[in-house]
N, C-alpha and C positions, 0 to 999 in steps of 0.2 A: 775682894779683892777682885774684878772678872776680867779675866784676858781680854783682850782683843781678837775678833775670830780673823780669818787671813782670808784672802781671797779664794783660795783652793778647796777650802773648809765649808765656806759658804757653797761653792760649785756643786758640792758633794752633797751638801745639804738641801738644793737647788732640785738636784736631778734625782728621781723616785729610784728605788733601787726595784729591778723585773721582779716579777712576781715568781719565774722561773729558778734565779737567783735565790730569793729565800726558800724557795722549797728545797733547791738544792743542799743550800746550807744546813738544814734539819735533818736532809738524806747523809750526810757525811759520816753524822758520829753511830746515826745508825750501820754503817758500812765496817767500821768498828767495832761494833757493840760484839758480832758474831766470836769472833778471836777472842775478845776479852773474855765471854763467857764461857769460852773454851779452856782458855787457861786458869780462870776463877775455878772451873772444875778440877782440873790436875792439882793447883794449889791445896784443894781440898782433901785430896786424897785419891781422888779416881784417875785411873792408867790411863784413861779416853785409848785404848788400844795400843799406847807405845809401849814397843817391847825393846829390853836391854839386847846387847851383844849375847848374850845366851840365850835371847829368844823367849824370856819370862817379860811377864806385865810388869813395868816398871812406873814404879811410885816416885813422885819427889815429896820428900819433906823436909822440914827446918828451914835452914835459911835458903835455901832454893824456891822452896815452896812461898815464903815471901816477897823473893825476888820476882815470882812469876808472877802474883798478885799486884804488886807495885807495876810494873810495867804494862797488866791491862788497866789500871789506874791512870798511869800517865797518858798512856794509849789515850785513852779516850779525853783526859783531859786537853792535851794537844787537838786532837779533832773538834772537840767543843770553840778551839779560837778561830774557826772555820765563821763563826757569826760575826767576830770584826769584819767582815768583809760585805757583811749586808746591815749593821745597827751602828747606832752612833759610836760603839766603840773603837771603830775603825776611822774615825774623825775625830772625839775629842778623848784626852784618858781620863777615866772617872773620876771625879772630885774626889771623891774617897781616900785616892792612893797619893800616899804625902810626898813632898818634892814637886811630884810631876802632875799629881790633879789637877786637871782643868786645860790644861796644854793642850795646844792641836796637834795631831797627830800629820807628822808629813805624809801625805800619799804615795811618794817615792820610797820612803823607808818601808812602809807599807807592802808594798807590790816587791819591791825586791826581796824582803823576807817571804812572803808567799812563793813567789815565784821557787826562790832558793828550796823552800820548804816541800813544793809540789816536787819540784825535778828531783831531790831527795828521798822521797817517797817512790817516784816512779824508780828510782834504781835501786832503791834498796826491797822492794816486791818484788823487782825485776826477778832480782840476785835473789833471794830468799826461797822465791817459787821455781828457781829453775829446774831441780830436780823434777818437780811434777809437770812441767812443761816438758822438759826432754825424755821421761820416763812415764808420766802417767802415774806415777806413786811419789806419794810425800814423805819417804823414808820407812823406814822400821816402823809398821804395823802390826798390829796382832792379824787383822783381817781386813778384805776391802768392805764390809761394812765401816770401819773404822776409819781408814783410806779415806772413804768419800765423806765421812762425816768431818773432819778434818778437813779435806779438802772444799767443803761448802762452806765453813766456817771460817778459812782463812782466803779463799778467793776473793771475798767481796772487797779486802786492803789491795788488790791490783786495781781499784776502780778511784780510789780515795787520793793518788796522787792529780790522775785528769780531772779531778771534780774539782778539784781546791785550785790547779789552772786554771779550770773556767769559771770561777770565781772570782778570782785574781784578774782574771781578763776586764770582766764584769764591772769589777771598783775600778780599774783603771781606765776603761770608758765614760766614766760617772765623773773622774777627776780634769778628763781632757775640757 
């Protein structure tokens, strides 16, 4: 059984994705990758310069390490959803998905979800990086070197929200 195409889905298909948008969709997961690698190092027992209240290097073990590793995977998976704004995934649900497979995606739903996600990311990383913005240091770290490593790994996350919002705008333009 084939589903009928809607006029909006046909519009999206007729208007090609700009080359810059495709490239930006590939950059977004790369913006998230350094922080994920930093968290994976922590999850595998490297302190990465973090110190506890006693000033000793802090090791993350057990369930907290599993949680840190999971957050890294989840962040990267969410970053990969940006491809839905430049690939057919943002126009039609993949046929292999039960119940919804093959159905046309409503652009308004994509635009609202992606815009909300973009704004949430900008708020999260503005608040999450507040200490770095105001003091120049990310928190209790063993040395200036480790503070710089942390900042270099996490600073790209501040570009994730604006990049996603830019892709959302390009998707919206194609749906008009």
